One Martini backbone bead per residue (centre of mass of N, CA, C, O) as a GRO file, in nm:
protein
  568
    1MET     BB    1  24.904   8.490  13.793
    2ASN     BB    2  24.837   8.474  13.492
    3LYS     BB    3  25.126   8.557  13.408
    4ASN     BB    4  25.277   8.320  13.529
    5ARG     BB    5  25.116   8.102  13.361
    6GLN     BB    6  25.208   8.203  13.091
    7THR     BB    7  25.502   8.165  13.127
    8VAL     BB    8  25.500   7.865  13.188
    9SER     BB    9  25.364   7.779  12.918
   10ARG     BB   10  25.582   7.894  12.738
   11ALA     BB   11  25.811   7.719  12.857
   12LYS     BB   12  25.662   7.440  12.785
   13ALA     BB   13  25.605   7.420  12.482
   14PRO     BB   14  25.836   7.281  12.341
   15ALA     BB   15  25.796   7.013  12.499
   16VAL     BB   16  25.500   6.961  12.406
   17ILE     BB   17  25.555   6.951  12.111
   18LEU     BB   18  25.766   6.724  12.114
   19LEU     BB   19  25.577   6.517  12.240
   20THR     BB   20  25.364   6.526  12.020
   21VAL     BB   21  25.552   6.437  11.783
   22LEU     BB   22  25.641   6.166  11.914
   23THR     BB   23  25.358   6.043  11.939
   24VAL     BB   24  25.291   6.061  11.629
   25LEU     BB   25  25.534   5.894  11.536
   26ALA     BB   26  25.475   5.644  11.703
   27ALA     BB   27  25.200   5.594  11.575
   28SER     BB   28  25.289   5.574  11.290
   29ASN     BB   29  25.493   5.345  11.324
   30ALA     BB   30  25.276   5.145  11.433
   31HIS     BB   31  25.104   5.155  11.177
   32ALA     BB   32  25.339   5.064  10.981
   33ALA     BB   33  25.398   4.801  11.122
   34ASP     BB   34  25.109   4.683  11.093
   35ALA     BB   35  25.100   4.704  10.784
   36SER     BB   36  25.362   4.534  10.744
   37ALA     BB   37  25.249   4.273  10.878
   38LYS     BB   38  24.999   4.250  10.656
   39ALA     BB   39  25.209   4.266  10.456
   40PRO     BB   40  25.420   4.149  10.232
   41ALA     BB   41  25.743   4.151  10.247
   42ASN     BB   42  25.762   3.969   9.973
   43LYS     BB   43  25.689   3.963   9.666
   44LYS     BB   44  25.583   3.741   9.445
   45LYS     BB   45  25.610   3.585   9.176
   46LEU     BB   46  25.452   3.545   8.878
   47LYS     BB   47  25.279   3.261   8.790
   48ILE     BB   48  25.293   3.108   8.458
   49VAL     BB   49  25.038   2.919   8.284
   50PHE     BB   50  24.994   2.702   8.018
   51MET     BB   51  24.689   2.622   7.824
   52LEU     BB   52  24.647   2.372   7.582
   53GLY     BB   53  24.401   2.298   7.304
   54GLN     BB   54  24.099   2.156   7.264
   55SER     BB   55  23.792   2.067   7.358
   56ASN     BB   56  23.885   1.942   7.635
   57MET     BB   57  24.004   2.234   7.712
   58VAL     BB   58  23.763   2.408   7.678
   59GLY     BB   59  23.484   2.293   7.777
   60MET     BB   60  23.177   2.075   7.826
   61CYS     BB   61  23.109   2.122   8.148
   62ASN     BB   62  22.887   2.082   8.402
   63PRO     BB   63  22.939   2.134   8.748
   64ILE     BB   64  22.674   1.983   8.862
   65THR     BB   65  22.813   1.692   8.804
   66ALA     BB   66  22.978   1.665   9.074
   67ARG     BB   67  22.793   1.485   9.231
   68TYR     BB   68  22.933   1.209   9.135
   69LEU     BB   69  23.179   1.237   9.334
   70ILE     BB   70  22.979   1.170   9.608
   71GLU     BB   71  22.872   0.919   9.469
   72PRO     BB   72  22.810   0.621   9.390
   73MET     BB   73  22.905   0.409   9.171
   74TYR     BB   74  22.787   0.279   8.902
   75ILE     BB   75  22.657  -0.062   8.869
   76PRO     BB   76  22.609  -0.274   8.657
   77PRO     BB   77  22.476  -0.543   8.558
   78VAL     BB   78  22.626  -0.834   8.445
   79LYS     BB   79  22.423  -0.873   8.190
   80ALA     BB   80  22.517  -0.613   8.042
   81ALA     BB   81  22.804  -0.717   7.943
   82VAL     BB   82  22.643  -0.935   7.737
   83GLY     BB   83  22.465  -0.752   7.600
   84LYS     BB   84  22.312  -0.739   7.271
   85SER     BB   85  22.274  -0.683   6.964
   86ARG     BB   86  22.224  -0.797   6.649
   87TYR     BB   87  22.411  -0.579   6.575
   88PHE     BB   88  22.677  -0.409   6.529
   89ASP     BB   89  22.736  -0.188   6.841
   90GLU     BB   90  22.954   0.022   7.027
   91SER     BB   91  22.715   0.103   7.246
   92TYR     BB   92  22.796  -0.191   7.335
   93PHE     BB   93  22.978  -0.350   7.551
   94PHE     BB   94  23.025  -0.614   7.394
   95TRP     BB   95  23.121  -0.489   7.116
   96GLN     BB   96  23.384  -0.349   7.229
   97GLY     BB   97  23.556  -0.618   7.215
   98MET     BB   98  23.682  -0.562   6.942
   99SER     BB   99  23.878  -0.334   7.068
  100TYR     BB  100  23.976  -0.453   7.370
  101GLY     BB  101  24.044  -0.717   7.289
  102TYR     BB  102  24.288  -0.984   7.357
  103GLY     BB  103  24.593  -1.167   7.250
  104SER     BB  104  24.724  -1.306   7.031
  105GLU     BB  105  24.835  -1.223   6.729
  106GLU     BB  106  24.630  -1.388   6.581
  107PHE     BB  107  24.387  -1.284   6.722
  108ASN     BB  108  24.433  -0.984   6.659
  109ASP     BB  109  24.414  -1.023   6.347
  110ARG     BB  110  24.130  -1.119   6.331
  111GLY     BB  111  23.985  -0.872   6.445
  112ARG     BB  112  24.087  -0.676   6.232
  113ALA     BB  113  23.968  -0.843   5.989
  114LEU     BB  114  23.666  -0.803   6.074
  115LEU     BB  115  23.654  -0.502   6.061
  116GLU     BB  116  23.756  -0.488   5.760
  117GLU     BB  117  23.513  -0.666   5.646
  118ARG     BB  118  23.295  -0.480   5.718
  119LYS     BB  119  23.384  -0.232   5.579
  120ALA     BB  120  23.388  -0.343   5.290
  121SER     BB  121  23.086  -0.432   5.284
  122ARG     BB  122  22.979  -0.136   5.310
  123LYS     BB  123  23.114  -0.028   5.059
  124ARG     BB  124  23.009  -0.212   4.853
  125TRP     BB  125  22.705  -0.170   4.887
  126ARG     BB  126  22.695   0.135   4.860
  127GLN     BB  127  22.803   0.150   4.568
  128LEU     BB  128  22.576  -0.008   4.444
  129VAL     BB  129  22.347   0.178   4.525
  130TYR     BB  130  22.460   0.453   4.418
  131GLY     BB  131  22.496   0.358   4.129
  132ASN     BB  132  22.192   0.314   4.072
  133PHE     BB  133  22.137   0.631   4.170
  134SER     BB  134  22.354   0.803   4.003
  135ARG     BB  135  22.606   0.902   4.163
  136ASN     BB  136  22.746   0.705   3.938
  137PRO     BB  137  22.706   0.684   3.606
  138THR     BB  138  22.930   0.436   3.551
  139ARG     BB  139  22.730   0.271   3.724
  140ASN     BB  140  22.552  -0.078   3.705
  141ASP     BB  141  22.560  -0.348   3.945
  142TRP     BB  142  22.277  -0.411   3.993
  143LEU     BB  143  22.114  -0.711   4.098
  144PRO     BB  144  21.836  -0.905   4.135
  145GLU     BB  145  21.972  -1.093   4.368
  146TYR     BB  146  21.989  -0.856   4.582
  147GLY     BB  147  21.739  -0.726   4.566
  148PRO     BB  148  21.607  -0.460   4.686
  149ALA     BB  149  21.664  -0.148   4.685
  150PRO     BB  150  21.744   0.098   4.883
  151LYS     BB  151  21.715   0.377   5.024
  152THR     BB  152  21.861   0.670   5.071
  153GLY     BB  153  22.008   0.706   5.369
  154LYS     BB  154  22.068   0.637   5.684
  155LYS     BB  155  21.780   0.518   5.764
  156TYR     BB  156  21.819   0.290   5.535
  157MET     BB  157  22.132   0.205   5.492
  158TYR     BB  158  22.224   0.090   5.770
  159PRO     BB  159  22.029  -0.160   5.792
  160PHE     BB  160  22.115  -0.281   5.526
  161LEU     BB  161  22.420  -0.326   5.589
  162ASP     BB  162  22.377  -0.497   5.826
  163MET     BB  163  22.206  -0.726   5.692
  164LYS     BB  164  22.449  -0.808   5.507
  165ALA     BB  165  22.659  -0.878   5.729
  166GLN     BB  166  22.483  -1.089   5.852
  167ALA     BB  167  22.442  -1.272   5.594
  168GLU     BB  168  22.782  -1.305   5.596
  169GLY     BB  169  22.868  -1.367   5.906
  170ILE     BB  170  23.018  -1.142   6.064
  171TYR     BB  171  22.876  -1.110   6.345
  172LYS     BB  172  22.910  -1.399   6.430
  173ARG     BB  173  23.222  -1.389   6.428
  174MET     BB  174  23.241  -1.165   6.638
  175GLY     BB  175  23.111  -1.304   6.875
  176GLU     BB  176  23.310  -1.547   6.877
  177HIS     BB  177  23.563  -1.377   6.924
  178ILE     BB  178  23.488  -1.247   7.206
  179GLU     BB  179  23.417  -1.548   7.331
  180SER     BB  180  23.687  -1.643   7.320
  181PRO     BB  181  23.929  -1.813   7.501
  182GLU     BB  182  24.157  -1.614   7.377
  183ASN     BB  183  24.024  -1.392   7.534
  184LYS     BB  184  24.169  -1.180   7.785
  185PHE     BB  185  23.889  -0.970   7.742
  186HIS     BB  186  23.632  -1.038   7.845
  187PRO     BB  187  23.357  -0.885   7.933
  188LYS     BB  188  23.374  -0.998   8.231
  189ALA     BB  189  23.661  -0.879   8.275
  190ALA     BB  190  23.582  -0.587   8.223
  191TYR     BB  191  23.364  -0.571   8.444
  192GLU     BB  192  23.563  -0.615   8.683
  193GLU     BB  193  23.731  -0.361   8.633
  194LEU     BB  194  23.498  -0.158   8.655
  195CYS     BB  195  23.418  -0.213   8.961
  196LYS     BB  196  23.721  -0.105   9.065
  197ARG     BB  197  23.782   0.183   8.989
  198ASP     BB  198  23.703   0.363   9.258
  199GLN     BB  199  23.904   0.214   9.441
  200LEU     BB  200  24.174   0.300   9.291
  201ILE     BB  201  24.069   0.632   9.326
  202ALA     BB  202  23.990   0.718   9.622
  203GLY     BB  203  24.194   0.922   9.697
  204ASP     BB  204  24.122   1.130   9.463
  205ILE     BB  205  23.830   1.168   9.541
  206LYS     BB  206  23.870   1.269   9.838
  207ARG     BB  207  24.045   1.512   9.762
  208ALA     BB  208  23.838   1.651   9.557
  209ASP     BB  209  23.624   1.696   9.770
  210ASN     BB  210  23.786   1.867   9.962
  211ILE     BB  211  23.847   2.098   9.747
  212PHE     BB  212  23.564   2.136   9.565
  213LEU     BB  213  23.321   2.051   9.798
  214LYS     BB  214  23.350   2.022  10.105
  215ASN     BB  215  23.128   1.813  10.184
  216ALA     BB  216  22.911   1.797  10.006
  217LYS     BB  217  22.568   1.722   9.941
  218PRO     BB  218  22.313   1.596   9.748
  219GLU     BB  219  22.105   1.811   9.872
  220ASP     BB  220  22.263   2.059   9.771
  221PHE     BB  221  22.211   1.990   9.472
  222ASP     BB  222  21.914   2.005   9.483
  223ARG     BB  223  21.897   2.311   9.568
  224LEU     BB  224  22.040   2.408   9.316
  225ALA     BB  225  21.848   2.298   9.103
  226GLU     BB  226  21.600   2.464   9.193
  227VAL     BB  227  21.722   2.744   9.139
  228LEU     BB  228  21.779   2.689   8.828
  229LYS     BB  229  21.465   2.673   8.756
  230ASP     BB  230  21.459   2.967   8.838
  231LYS     BB  231  21.458   3.226   8.641
  232ALA     BB  232  21.493   3.463   8.848
  233LYS     BB  233  21.767   3.298   8.981
  234ARG     BB  234  21.921   3.278   8.739
  235PRO     BB  235  22.208   3.319   8.609
  236THR     BB  236  22.389   3.569   8.393
  237SER     BB  237  22.681   3.510   8.488
  238ARG     BB  238  22.978   3.396   8.592
  239ALA     BB  239  22.989   3.521   8.878
  240SER     BB  240  22.698   3.421   8.961
  241TYR     BB  241  22.739   3.125   8.921
  242ALA     BB  242  22.990   3.082   9.106
  243GLU     BB  243  22.843   3.182   9.362
  244LEU     BB  244  22.624   2.957   9.367
  245LEU     BB  245  22.822   2.718   9.396
  246ARG     BB  246  22.953   2.816   9.654
  247LYS     BB  247  22.689   2.835   9.834
  248TYR     BB  248  22.578   2.519   9.783
  249VAL     BB  249  22.879   2.336   9.703
  250ASN     BB  250  23.167   2.489   9.759
  251MET     BB  251  23.279   2.605   9.509
  252PRO     BB  252  23.560   2.765   9.439
  253ILE     BB  253  23.728   3.069   9.439
  254ALA     BB  254  23.993   3.205   9.354
  255THR     BB  255  24.253   3.408   9.529
  256ARG     BB  256  24.539   3.384   9.326
  257THR     BB  257  24.388   3.323   9.049
  258GLN     BB  258  24.410   3.389   8.717
  259ILE     BB  259  24.247   3.440   8.373
  260SER     BB  260  24.338   3.391   8.027
  261ALA     BB  261  24.121   3.360   7.747
  262LEU     BB  262  24.134   3.193   7.427
  263GLY     BB  263  23.859   3.133   7.213
  264ALA     BB  264  23.635   2.881   7.319
  265VAL     BB  265  23.495   3.127   7.497
  266SER     BB  266  23.318   3.286   7.736
  267GLY     BB  267  23.290   3.631   7.629
  268GLN     BB  268  23.399   3.834   7.418
  269GLN     BB  269  23.218   3.913   7.146
  270THR     BB  270  23.265   3.779   6.831
  271ASP     BB  271  23.255   3.649   6.503
  272HIS     BB  272  23.461   3.445   6.651
  273GLU     BB  273  23.619   3.207   6.854
  274TYR     BB  274  23.916   3.282   6.786
  275THR     BB  275  23.868   3.597   6.942
  276ARG     BB  276  23.796   3.519   7.212
  277VAL     BB  277  23.769   3.669   7.552
  278ALA     BB  278  23.883   3.609   7.899
  279HIS     BB  279  23.886   3.770   8.232
  280GLY     BB  280  23.989   3.657   8.562
  281PRO     BB  281  23.888   3.498   8.818
  282LEU     BB  282  23.904   3.175   8.906
  283SER     BB  283  23.635   2.975   8.776
  284VAL     BB  284  23.377   2.889   8.686
  285GLY     BB  285  23.316   2.953   8.316
  286TYR     BB  286  23.585   2.882   8.124
  287GLY     BB  287  23.432   2.767   7.897
  288LYS     BB  288  23.211   2.767   7.649
  289SER     BB  289  23.052   2.872   7.892
  290THR     BB  290  22.932   3.013   8.198
  291ASN     BB  291  22.836   2.678   8.274
  292MET     BB  292  23.142   2.599   8.204
  293MET     BB  293  23.412   2.346   8.205
  294GLY     BB  294  23.745   2.250   8.242
  295PRO     BB  295  24.061   2.178   8.361
  296GLU     BB  296  24.136   2.472   8.475
  297TYR     BB  297  23.989   2.462   8.741
  298GLY     BB  298  24.115   2.214   8.891
  299PHE     BB  299  24.400   2.311   8.854
  300GLY     BB  300  24.401   2.599   8.986
  301ILE     BB  301  24.298   2.526   9.269
  302THR     BB  302  24.539   2.331   9.330
  303PHE     BB  303  24.788   2.501   9.252
  304GLU     BB  304  24.758   2.729   9.476
  305GLN     BB  305  24.818   2.513   9.706
  306LEU     BB  306  25.134   2.437   9.597
  307VAL     BB  307  25.205   2.750   9.570
  308ASP     BB  308  25.346   3.054   9.567
  309GLY     BB  309  25.169   3.298   9.490
  310PRO     BB  310  25.071   3.415   9.209
  311VAL     BB  311  24.839   3.315   8.937
  312LEU     BB  312  24.859   3.256   8.566
  313LEU     BB  313  24.633   3.162   8.334
  314VAL     BB  314  24.688   3.061   7.979
  315LYS     BB  315  24.415   2.999   7.762
  316CYS     BB  316  24.421   2.802   7.458
  317SER     BB  317  24.128   2.701   7.255
  318TRP     BB  318  24.018   2.456   7.004
  319GLY     BB  319  23.809   2.292   6.825
  320GLY     BB  320  23.919   2.064   6.580
  321THR     BB  321  24.234   2.024   6.632
  322SER     BB  322  24.574   1.997   6.515
  323VAL     BB  323  24.921   1.929   6.509
  324MET     BB  324  24.957   1.892   6.203
  325SER     BB  325  24.813   2.193   6.154
  326ASN     BB  326  24.702   2.407   6.364
  327TRP     BB  327  24.977   2.339   6.563
  328ARG     BB  328  25.199   2.391   6.381
  329PRO     BB  329  25.521   2.433   6.396
  330PRO     BB  330  25.765   2.612   6.258
  331SER     BB  331  25.976   2.361   6.208
  332LEU     BB  332  25.719   2.245   6.005
  333SER     BB  333  25.651   2.455   5.770
  334ASN     BB  334  25.876   2.309   5.542
  335THR     BB  335  25.835   2.016   5.671
  336GLU     BB  336  25.888   1.673   5.770
  337THR     BB  337  25.865   1.399   5.919
  338PRO     BB  338  25.962   1.088   5.871
  339ILE     BB  339  25.671   0.956   5.920
  340GLU     BB  340  25.509   1.149   5.754
  341LYS     BB  341  25.639   1.097   5.490
  342ALA     BB  342  25.598   0.788   5.471
  343THR     BB  343  25.290   0.792   5.496
  344ARG     BB  344  25.236   0.962   5.240
  345GLN     BB  345  25.378   0.780   5.031
  346THR     BB  346  25.209   0.521   5.086
  347ALA     BB  347  24.929   0.650   5.023
  348ASN     BB  348  25.001   0.743   4.728
  349LYS     BB  349  25.055   0.457   4.615
  350ALA     BB  350  24.778   0.331   4.675
  351ALA     BB  351  24.609   0.556   4.523
  352ALA     BB  352  24.737   0.511   4.242
  353GLU     BB  353  24.650   0.219   4.198
  354ALA     BB  354  24.344   0.263   4.240
  355ALA     BB  355  24.307   0.474   4.006
  356LYS     BB  356  24.409   0.301   3.784
  357LYS     BB  357  24.202   0.064   3.822
  358ALA     BB  358  23.952   0.289   3.779
  359GLY     BB  359  24.029   0.517   3.572
  360ILE     BB  360  24.144   0.769   3.731
  361GLU     BB  361  24.262   1.041   3.866
  362PHE     BB  362  24.574   1.136   4.030
  363LYS     BB  363  24.601   1.300   4.354
  364PRO     BB  364  24.835   1.388   4.543
  365LYS     BB  365  24.945   1.419   4.846
  366GLN     BB  366  25.049   1.695   5.026
  367PRO     BB  367  25.237   1.861   5.217
  368GLN     BB  368  25.258   2.013   5.487
  369SER     BB  369  25.222   2.369   5.542
  370GLY     BB  370  25.293   2.583   5.761
  371THR     BB  371  25.184   2.756   6.022
  372GLY     BB  372  24.968   2.732   6.267
  373ALA     BB  373  24.701   2.915   6.355
  374CYS     BB  374  24.716   2.844   6.671
  375TRP     BB  375  24.993   2.924   6.711
  376LYS     BB  376  24.970   3.223   6.637
  377ARG     BB  377  24.744   3.310   6.831
  378THR     BB  378  24.886   3.228   7.083
  379MET     BB  379  25.144   3.400   7.059
  380ALA     BB  380  24.999   3.676   7.048
  381HIS     BB  381  24.873   3.647   7.326
  382ILE     BB  382  25.121   3.600   7.506
  383ARG     BB  383  25.263   3.867   7.434
  384LYS     BB  384  25.048   4.043   7.554
  385VAL     BB  385  25.069   3.945   7.845
  386LEU     BB  386  25.382   3.990   7.891
  387ALA     BB  387  25.367   4.306   7.845
  388ASP     BB  388  25.101   4.313   8.077
  389PRO     BB  389  25.038   4.148   8.354
  390GLY     BB  390  24.873   4.364   8.525
  391LYS     BB  391  24.603   4.324   8.341
  392TYR     BB  392  24.564   4.004   8.446
  393HIS     BB  393  24.701   4.083   8.750
  394PRO     BB  394  24.667   4.254   9.056
  395ASP     BB  395  24.943   4.110   9.200
  396TYR     BB  396  25.143   4.231   9.021
  397ASP     BB  397  25.500   4.280   9.040
  398PRO     BB  398  25.753   4.442   8.879
  399LYS     BB  399  25.985   4.380   9.074
  400ALA     BB  400  25.940   4.072   9.082
  401GLY     BB  401  25.770   3.962   8.853
  402TYR     BB  402  25.811   3.666   8.638
  403GLU     BB  403  25.723   3.315   8.577
  404LEU     BB  404  25.764   3.036   8.389
  405VAL     BB  405  25.611   2.704   8.485
  406GLY     BB  406  25.427   2.597   8.232
  407LEU     BB  407  25.275   2.322   8.036
  408VAL     BB  408  24.949   2.237   7.931
  409TRP     BB  409  24.839   1.938   7.736
  410PHE     BB  410  24.507   1.899   7.567
  411GLN     BB  411  24.518   1.673   7.303
  412GLY     BB  412  24.411   1.454   6.988
  413TRP     BB  413  24.145   1.374   6.842
  414ASN     BB  414  24.248   1.493   6.541
  415ASP     BB  415  24.512   1.270   6.566
  416MET     BB  416  24.377   1.019   6.493
  417GLY     BB  417  24.594   0.859   6.268
  418ASN     BB  418  24.863   1.004   6.353
  419LYS     BB  419  25.184   0.868   6.326
  420ALA     BB  420  25.343   1.161   6.387
  421TYR     BB  421  25.278   1.282   6.669
  422GLY     BB  422  25.532   1.251   6.839
  423GLU     BB  423  25.718   1.422   6.660
  424GLN     BB  424  25.549   1.674   6.665
  425LEU     BB  425  25.546   1.722   6.971
  426VAL     BB  426  25.847   1.762   7.014
  427THR     BB  427  25.855   2.012   6.829
  428PHE     BB  428  25.657   2.177   6.992
  429VAL     BB  429  25.805   2.194   7.255
  430LYS     BB  430  26.079   2.309   7.150
  431ASP     BB  431  25.945   2.575   7.020
  432PHE     BB  432  25.802   2.682   7.273
  433ARG     BB  433  26.064   2.716   7.439
  434LYS     BB  434  26.195   2.905   7.253
  435GLU     BB  435  25.987   3.128   7.248
  436MET     BB  436  26.012   3.148   7.589
  437LYS     BB  437  26.307   3.108   7.683
  438GLN     BB  438  26.267   2.784   7.796
  439PRO     BB  439  26.439   2.488   7.775
  440ASP     BB  440  26.283   2.349   8.064
  441LEU     BB  441  26.005   2.362   8.043
  442PRO     BB  442  25.742   2.231   8.196
  443VAL     BB  443  25.545   1.932   8.088
  444VAL     BB  444  25.190   1.854   8.055
  445CYS     BB  445  25.008   1.563   7.956
  446GLY     BB  446  24.695   1.458   7.846
  447LEU     BB  447  24.535   1.186   7.809
  448LEU     BB  448  24.335   0.996   7.627
  449GLY     BB  449  24.050   0.831   7.802
  450HIS     BB  450  23.854   0.660   7.596
  451ASN     BB  451  23.951   0.371   7.627
  452ALA     BB  452  23.952   0.296   7.957
  453TRP     BB  453  24.189   0.085   7.970
  454LYS     BB  454  24.479  -0.024   8.090
  455HIS     BB  455  24.580  -0.178   7.829
  456THR     BB  456  24.501   0.100   7.641
  457THR     BB  457  24.652   0.362   7.740
  458PHE     BB  458  24.889   0.345   7.475
  459ASN     BB  459  24.695   0.357   7.253
  460GLY     BB  460  24.759   0.493   6.983
  461ASP     BB  461  24.894   0.773   6.849
  462VAL     BB  462  24.866   0.976   7.091
  463ASN     BB  463  24.947   0.831   7.344
  464SER     BB  464  25.212   0.715   7.231
  465GLY     BB  465  25.318   0.992   7.153
  466MET     BB  466  25.353   1.102   7.438
  467LEU     BB  467  25.553   0.883   7.532
  468TYR     BB  468  25.760   0.957   7.327
  469ALA     BB  469  25.816   1.242   7.423
  470ALA     BB  470  25.891   1.165   7.724
  471ARG     BB  471  26.138   0.980   7.605
  472ASP     BB  472  26.302   1.186   7.496
  473ALA     BB  473  26.614   1.273   7.530
  474LYS     BB  474  26.557   1.607   7.544
  475LEU     BB  475  26.285   1.571   7.751
  476LYS     BB  476  26.351   1.401   7.964
  477GLY     BB  477  26.230   1.506   8.293
  478THR     BB  478  26.020   1.754   8.161
  479VAL     BB  479  25.807   1.535   8.087
  480ASP     BB  480  25.457   1.468   8.159
  481ILE     BB  481  25.189   1.229   8.241
  482VAL     BB  482  24.838   1.203   8.247
  483ASN     BB  483  24.620   0.950   8.354
  484THR     BB  484  24.282   0.963   8.238
  485VAL     BB  485  24.164   0.678   8.214
  486LYS     BB  486  24.081   0.623   8.522
  487TYR     BB  487  23.843   0.863   8.500
  488PHE     BB  488  23.659   0.728   8.303
  489PRO     BB  489  23.300   0.688   8.282
  490ILE     BB  490  23.191   0.397   8.154
  491GLU     BB  491  22.912   0.352   8.282
  492LEU     BB  492  22.762   0.588   8.110
  493GLY     BB  493  22.761   0.365   7.846
  494PHE     BB  494  22.511   0.141   7.950
  495ARG     BB  495  22.222   0.193   7.842
  496ASN     BB  496  22.197  -0.016   7.603
  497SER     BB  497  22.266  -0.264   7.768
  498VAL     BB  498  22.055  -0.248   7.973
  499GLN     BB  499  21.822  -0.258   7.780
  500ALA     BB  500  21.903  -0.543   7.655
  501ALA     BB  501  21.885  -0.693   7.944
  502CYS     BB  502  21.617  -0.548   8.103
  503GLY     BB  503  21.464  -0.310   7.976
  504LYS     BB  504  21.313  -0.002   7.942
  505ASP     BB  505  21.098  -0.057   8.198
  506SER     BB  506  21.303  -0.091   8.395
  507ALA     BB  507  21.452  -0.006   8.693
  508GLU     BB  508  21.752   0.000   8.577
  509TYR     BB  509  21.702   0.191   8.351
  510LYS     BB  510  21.606   0.430   8.529
  511LYS     BB  511  21.860   0.451   8.690
  512ILE     BB  512  22.064   0.522   8.454
  513GLU     BB  513  21.916   0.769   8.369
  514GLN     BB  514  21.967   0.926   8.631
  515VAL     BB  515  22.267   0.916   8.643
  516ILE     BB  516  22.320   1.060   8.366
  517LYS     BB  517  22.168   1.323   8.444
  518ARG     BB  518  22.375   1.389   8.686
  519ALA     BB  519  22.678   1.315   8.543
  520SER     BB  520  22.586   1.439   8.261
  521SER     BB  521  22.635   1.706   7.987
  522ASN     BB  522  22.771   1.513   7.729
  523PHE     BB  523  22.660   1.277   7.574
  524GLY     BB  524  22.933   1.092   7.415
  525PHE     BB  525  23.115   1.347   7.489
  526HIS     BB  526  23.357   1.473   7.648
  527TYR     BB  527  23.346   1.279   7.895
  528TYR     BB  528  23.026   1.338   7.930
  529GLY     BB  529  23.065   1.606   8.096
  530SER     BB  530  23.225   1.529   8.350
  531ALA     BB  531  23.327   1.658   8.659
  532LYS     BB  532  23.467   1.442   8.766
  533PHE     BB  533  23.684   1.411   8.548
  534PHE     BB  534  23.793   1.710   8.546
  535LEU     BB  535  23.874   1.730   8.844
  536LEU     BB  536  24.071   1.509   8.850
  537ALA     BB  537  24.249   1.582   8.609
  538GLY     BB  538  24.328   1.871   8.707
  539ASP     BB  539  24.453   1.777   8.978
  540ALA     BB  540  24.672   1.599   8.841
  541MET     BB  541  24.809   1.818   8.671
  542ALA     BB  542  24.902   1.993   8.911
  543ARG     BB  543  25.073   1.782   9.052
  544SER     BB  544  25.270   1.739   8.822
  545LEU     BB  545  25.377   2.032   8.781
  546ALA     BB  546  25.464   2.075   9.073
  547ASN     BB  547  25.674   1.857   9.071
  548LEU     BB  548  25.854   1.974   8.841
  549VAL     BB  549  25.906   2.252   8.969
  550LYS     BB  550  26.056   2.101   9.225
  551GLY     BB  551  26.236   1.859   9.068
  552GLY     BB  552  26.082   1.626   8.986
  553GLU     BB  553  25.996   1.326   8.867
  554PRO     BB  554  25.846   1.172   8.635
  555THR     BB  555  25.578   0.917   8.666
  556ILE     BB  556  25.519   0.774   8.388
  557HIS     BB  557  25.748   0.561   8.352
  558ALA     BB  558  25.658   0.352   8.569
  559GLU     BB  559  25.371   0.322   8.474
  560ALA     BB  560  25.424   0.223   8.183
  561GLU     BB  561  25.580  -0.040   8.266
  562SER     BB  562  25.333  -0.168   8.419
  563ILE     BB  563  25.153  -0.173   8.148
  564LEU     BB  564  25.349  -0.283   7.913
  565GLN     BB  565  25.421  -0.509   8.123
  566PRO     BB  566  25.340  -0.721   7.945
  567LYS     BB  567  25.292  -0.750   7.621
  568HIS     BB  568  24.992  -0.769   7.406
   0.00000   0.00000   0.00000
């Protein structure tokens, strides 16, 4: 019996083994199929975006001020729009009318003349005072009828200079100019435009809330603020701070976007910010410090929702830099643009005449030369990243490769007054594309939003220069501009005006103080360090670039026509 059983078992053994092998193979295939279903069928190319600029790109904004994105816009009382100090002071809304008021060419000329008259008055009296105090031993022009000479130093000199301008009737004429019927942008008209600002960008605000805050409430920010007050719970790293923001106010950490940052960024500490670097998943904290951000956060979170595959942001930014010198492209290393040359020659001619009149030696201004240091550092960093993309993004697949999808440029503060900015920017873009071997690389420029009024959108050398570049025959269609002017929170600058109109002890003054405290992290500079501004601007930049990448037409040309026509 046992023998027969053994015989039967041996006879069946090959069949059993075969069945077992088939079962194992089937299970293995099923597991492989399941794993294949979970893994991407074809890995996407790594999309690389370059983000370059100066301090506004660096980012000095505390993300906790994003609370202002979900709160009603502060509307100052109308009387604050016409409240003014005794002397001209552009921190008062009323006095800003000297810069943003406009009318006929004659009216505009009078405004410019008044500003120049004030400038000349201050220069004249300062020279007289300092001459008397032997700053310039060859001068001794102070006369008894001028009254007692003030002590030197800003504390004493500024009130003295204002008093003299007031005595000369300059400030009285300035006030009359602003309130003139010829002024098409009286402070009351400016106030009316201010009151409608958030209504005009309501769609952008709602979208930004959904993307970056996911309907967080003010009380969520209150709880976050309490945690940050506790030293024991206060985050000590970028990752822990980002996680805290995600936990309390829903600010996301990117899932497919990494960032490599060089320059003024909190990261690997070195002797100078020029060589600081930071890499990792995109989150808040890639600004000047680990609790700050710039436009890269808003850009990256939105951009990864608009494109397929992994994204790598390469951000290079340093404060106080210009395209005229620090970012000067190689093609301008030994030459000047036509406007640059003409401007320098005109300035030298005027300086030579002034020096001759004063009897002093004239030293002409020399042409800019050499490729900018920021350009060199940026190119070196980009080459390092492109040589080993997998080091900077864990989802990089060498077989799929990478593609350079665009450049975001947010710079210009140090080029205000640079009449050749447009020409230099055109050359910068062309040289950058040549370096990247991408002749049609999409480019998005962010306007400087500090002018903040619709009719001033393209005023100044920088903003008009960006429009010049976007309209260049060889760039048009591949360069777009994001209008950040409409996102600038003008109302946060009303503190002095509210004080003048309502008094420092008023409920209204206390109200604006609280609003500024919640909405601003860098009062007076860098868009007030307002997360509301940077999230809206970053989101708009991402949508602009995604549109260009998909073959869309730049939107700035139609917008510019609507703003510039009719010309003021």
